[in-house]
KOLKOL-885874 format. One record per residue (C-alpha): x, y, z; residue in three letters. Coordinates in steps of 0.2 Angstrom, whole numbers, m for minus. Example, Ala and Ser with C-alpha at 12.3 -4.5 7.8 and 13.67 -1.06 7.14 Angstrom:
2
  east north    up residu
    62   m22    39    ALA
    68    m5    36    SER
! end
This chain:
113
  east north    up residu
    82   m24   212    MET
    86   m40   204    LYS
    66   m45   202    ASN
    63   m26   195    ILE
    77   m32   182    ILE
    70   m45   178    ALA
    49   m39   178    ILE
    58   m21   167    ALA
    63   m34   155    PHE
    51   m47   151    VAL
    41   m31   152    MET
    50   m25   135    PHE
    52   m42   129    SER
    33   m44   127    LEU
    33   m26   119    THR
    46   m29   107    SER
    36   m46   102    PHE
    21   m38   103    ALA
    25   m24    87    GLN
    22   m31    71    LYS
    33   m33    58    LYS
    21   m35    43    VAL
     5   m27    45    GLN
   m10   m28    31    GLU
   m18   m11    25    VAL
   m31    m7    14    VAL
   m32     7     1    ILE
   m46    14   m10    LEU
   m38    17   m27    THR
   m43    24   m41    THR
   m39     8   m52    ALA
   m52     8   m67    GLU
   m47    m7   m75    CYS
   m34   m23   m79    GLY
   m21   m12   m84    SER
   m21    m3   m69    CYS
   m21   m18   m57    LYS
    m6   m25   m67    ASP
     2    m8   m68    ARG
     1    m7   m49    ILE
     5   m23   m43    GLU
    19   m25   m51    SER
    27   m11   m44    LYS
    23   m16   m28    MET
    25   m36   m28    ASN
    42   m33   m35    TYR
    47   m19   m19    THR
    58   m25    m7    LYS
    47   m29     7    GLY
    33   m28     3    ILE
    27   m46     4    LYS
     9   m46    m5    PHE
    m3   m34   m16    ALA
   m18   m38   m25    GLU
   m31   m23   m33    VAL
   m48   m28   m35    ASP
   m53   m17   m49    VAL
   m72   m18   m45    PRO
   m72   m12   m28    SER
   m53    m1   m30    LYS
   m47    m9   m16    LYS
   m30   m11   m18    LEU
   m22   m24    m2    THR
    m4   m24     6    VAL
     4   m31    18    LYS
    22   m25    21    PHE
    37   m24    30    LYS
    35   m10    42    THR
    53    m7    46    LYS
    56    m6    27    ASN
    38     5    26    PHE
    27    17    34    SER
     8    17    24    LEU
    11    32    21    LYS
    25    28    12    GLU
    17    14     3    ILE
     2    26     0    LYS
    16    39   m10    GLU
    20    25   m21    MET
     1    22   m25    VAL
     2    43   m26    VAL
    20    40   m39    ALA
    12    29   m51    LEU
    m4    41   m57    GLY
   m16    33   m42    TYR
   m26    40   m27    ASP
   m24    34   m13    ALA
   m36    36     0    ASP
   m37    54     6    GLU
   m18    57    m5    MET
   m20    64   m23    LYS
   m13    57   m39    ALA
     5    65   m46    ASN
    m5    76   m57    PRO
    10    69   m71    GLU
     9    51   m68    ALA
    m8    50   m67    TYR
    m9    62   m86    GLU
     3    47   m94    ALA
    m9    35   m88    LEU
   m18    30  m105    PRO
   m37    31  m107    ALA
   m44    16   m99    CYS
   m35    20   m82    CYS
   m41    39   m79    LYS
   m54    41   m68    VAL
   m72    33   m76    GLU
   m59    28   m90    GLY
   m69    13   m94    MET
   m85    22   m95    GLN
   m78    32  m111    HIS
   m71    15  m119    MET
   m89     9  m120    GLU
! end
């Protein structure tokens, strides 16, 4: 009986350690320019529980490392959407999108040239 309890404890411990405490994800956004990059990174990097956020404007990809005890992937995407940008399949909040400068709107940089 003691062996069964010991084995169960070891299995539970290994499962607990196997769970990721920090997750890294890459999210496709509609970021268009340096202002978009600054806006998204400022919000993310100054949020408790987010370890790292960086937008690569040419690819429109946002890389985020976050603590899984603080956030889910859906909550991370909701933060991006609330700023006015798409996040993978989630569409931007319409009011936040309208408040963005012209250069930050979809294809906004093309209209600026």
